[in-house]
N, C-alpha and C positions, 0 to 999 in steps of 0.2 A: 539669416537664410538657413533653413533647416536641411535643404538638400540641393543638389546641383540643378535640378529642374525648376526650382522656384522662380517665377518671373520677377525680373528686377528692371528698374529704370534708372538711368544716370541723372535724371532731372532732379534739381534741387533749388535752393533759394536763388542761385545765380541765374536761373532761367526766368525769373520773374521780371516782367516789363516794368520800366520806371515811369514816373511822372503821370500815372493814370489818374484821372480826376476822381475825387472822393466827395462824399457828402459829410455834413457836420455830424459830430458825435451824437446829438439828440436824435437825428434821423436814423442813425445806426441802431440805437436802442429801440426805436419804434419798429424797425424792421425785424429785429430778433424777436421782439414781443409778439409781433403779428405772426411770425413763423410758429412760435410756441402755441398761439391761439389756434392756428390751423391744425396743428397736430392734436390738440385737445379736442377740437371739433370732430376730427376724424375718429378719435377714440370713442367719443360719446355717440357717434353715429354708427359704430361698429355693427350693431344688430341690423341696421338697414343695409349694410354691405353684404349681408348674407342673403338678402332677397334678390333674385336674379333680375327681376323687372327693373330697368332703369339703373342697374348697378354700374355699368360702364360709364354712364354720364356722371354719376355721383363721385366715382373714383377720379375721373378726369378733372372734375371740379376741385377736388382736394389738392391734386398735384399742381393745377394751374394757380390755385390760391397760394401755394408755397412759392411758386415763381414770382407772383405779384408781391408777396411779402418781402422778398429780397430785392425787388425792383428790377427783375429780369424780364426783358421782352423777347418774345419768340419771333424769328423770321423764318418761316417754313417755306421751303422751295421744293416743288414737285410732290409726287406721291398721292395724288388725289384718289387713285384706286385703292391705296393702302388705307387712307384715312376714312373712307366710306365703305370699306368691305364689311360684310356681315360677320358676326362672330361665328366661331366654330370651324374656321379653316386655319390649321396650324401653320406656323412659320417660325424659322429661326431668325430673329432680328439681331443683327450685329452692328456695332458701332465702334469707332475709335474712342479711347477712354482717356478723359482729361480730368474730370471733376466728379464729386458726389452729386453735382447738379445734373449730370448726364441722365441718371435713372429717373430723376424728377421730370426732366423734359420729355424723355421717351414715354413715360406714363401720362404726361399731359397731352400727348398726341393720341395715344391709344393705350388704355390700361392693359397691362400684361404681366405675366409672371416673369421672374428673373432668375438667372443662375448667378448667385452672389457668393462671395467668400463668407465663411461663417462668422467672421468678426463683425460684419455689418449688422447682424441681428441684435448686437448689444449697443449699437450707436444711438446717441440721443437724437431726437427730432426724426431722423430718417428710419432708424431700425424698426420701430413699431409698424410704420407703413409698409416697409418691405416684407416683414413677416406676415402681416395680414393680407398681402397681395399674393400669397401662395408661392413664395420664392423657394427654389431648390438651392440648398446651401452646399458649398464646396469647401472641403477641408484641404487647403492647398499644401499643408505640412505633412499629410499622410497620403502618399501616392497609392497606397493599397485600397483606398476608398474611391479612386477615380472611376474604375469600371462600373461600380454600382451607381455612382452619381450620373454617369453618362447614360446608363440604362434608364434611370428615372427621367432624364431629360428627353430621351427618345420616346418614352411612353407618353410624356406630356405632350410632345409635338404630334405624335400619332393620334392622340385623342382630341386634337383640335385646338390646343392652346398656342397662343403667341408667347414665345419665351425670349426675353432680352438677354443677350450674352455680350461680354466685352472680351473678344479673343486675344487682345494684347496681354491680358492677364494682370495688368497693373496700370496705374495711371501715368500719363506723360504730361509734359507742360503744354502741349498743343502746337508749339513751334517745332517740336520734334515728335516722333511717333515710333511705335515698336512694330514688330512683325506679328501677323495673326497666327496664333498656334492652331493646330489642326484637330484636336480631340473633339471639340464640340460640333465640328462640321460632320464628323462621322455620325453623330446623333441625328443630324438632319437627313443624311443618307439613309440611315436605318429607319427613320420615321417616315420617309417618303415625302418630305415637305420641302417647299422652296426656302431659299435664304433671301432675306431682305436687308441689304446694307444700308446704313444711315451714317452720314458724315456730319460731324459736329465741329463748329468753330465758334470761339468766343471773341467778340469784338466790342468796341465802344460805339457810341452813337455816331461819332464822326468817321467811322469806318476802320479805325486802327485796330489791329488784332491785339488782344491782351492775353497774357498767360496767368494773370493773377487769380482767376477762379480755379486754377489747377490745384489738385490735392496731391502733393508731391513730397518726396523725401520722408523724413521721420516725423513730420509735424502732426499734431493732433487734429482731430476733426474740428474741435472748438476753434483752433487757430485759423483753419480754413474758413469756417463759417463767419468769423469776424472779418476776414479779409474781403469776402464776398459782400457782406453787409455794408462795407465801406465804399464799394465802387459806385460811381455815378454813371448812368447811361449804359449799363451792361446789356448787350444783345447776344442771344444765343442763336446762331445761324444753323438751321437744321436742313440738310439736303437729304431727301428721301429718294434713294436710288431705285432704278427698276429691279424687280425681284429676279433672282437666279433660279430658274425652274429646276425641279428634280430631274436628274438624268443628264444635265448639261455637262457636268464634270465627271470624269472617270473615277476619281477617288477624292478622299478628304483633303489631300494636299493641294490638288488642283482647284477644288472648290474654295478653299481658304484663300488661295492666290487670286481667284476671280473676285471674291468679296473685298479683299484688301485693295485690289486695283480700282474697283468701283469707288471706294471711299476716297482714295488719293485723286482719282480723276475728278470727282465732284469738288474737291478742295483745291484743285489745280496744283497738286504736289505729286504728280505721277512718278512712280518708281519703276525701274526695270525689274520684272519678276525674278525671283531667285534662280529658277531653272534656266531662264534666258541668260543670266549673268554667267552661270556655269558653262553653258554652251559657248558663249563668247570667249571665255577663258580657254576652253578646249581648242577653239579655232586658232588661237594664237600660238599653240604648241606645234612645232614643226612635225610633219608627218614622218620624217626620217631624220636620224641624227646626222650632223654634218660629218663629212669624211675626216678621219684622223689625219693629223699633220705629222 
C-alpha cells in the first residue's frame, strides 16, 4: 500500500466457500480456450467497433460471449427502463465489487465506459476489451492525479456517456463488502447526471451463494480465471436498482450513502448509514455530567 488512502480489503483465501461443484479438467480447458477465442474475435472486429451503427449490440455480444465461455448465467432483476433507454443520456453506474467478472456482466447488460485502475489495461483477456471500451484509467498510487481524473469522469458523464464505477475501490469476497467512497459521486453532481446502483451476487444453480468468483488478496488474475473456469452452474444475480435523480442528495457523501443503501437493500444486507450510527452514538452520551460525589 503506497499511501494511507489506498483502498484495501481484508478478504483472502479464508473467505472462499468450500465444496462448490466443479467441472472436469477438459471442460475447464475448453472454457479458457473459448474465452481466448472471444477476445481474438473482439480484436479482429475492432474496426467494426468504430462504426456507431449497431456498435452497442456488437459490444454486448462480445461480453455475453465471454460470460458464456466461462459458463456463467445471468439472472437480471429489474431495470427495464435502464436496459431499453436510448444512448446519449449520461449516468454514473455503480456496483459492489467482487470479481473481474463484474465489468464483463455490466457491459453484457449495456456497453459503457469504465473508471478502472490503470493496472487493468495490462491484464490478459480483459485488458484489451476495457481499453477499447474507452475506459478512464485511475492511478490509485498517485493522489495528485485524482482531481484531473474526476474532471475527465465528469466531462464524460456530461457529454452523455454511461460510466461504470466501483466505489468500494477494491474487490471483496461478496459475503462481506466495503463502504462506498465519495469522490466519483462528486463527478455525477458536477456532470448533472443520475446515479444508477447495480447490486451483484454470485451463486450456484441450487441457490447457494459462492465467493469463489471473487478476485481477492494478492492472487494473480490467472489464478482467479482458473477458479472461475472450474465452477459448475455459476449464476450472476444482477439487481438493477432505481436511479437516483440529480439533486436528490445535497452532497457527494449523501449521494454515496444513498447508492450504497440501494445496493444493500437489493441484496437483503441493509446496513445502518454511517451518519445515522454517529447520531445514535451521540444520543447515548449524557446531556450533562453526573454530579460529583
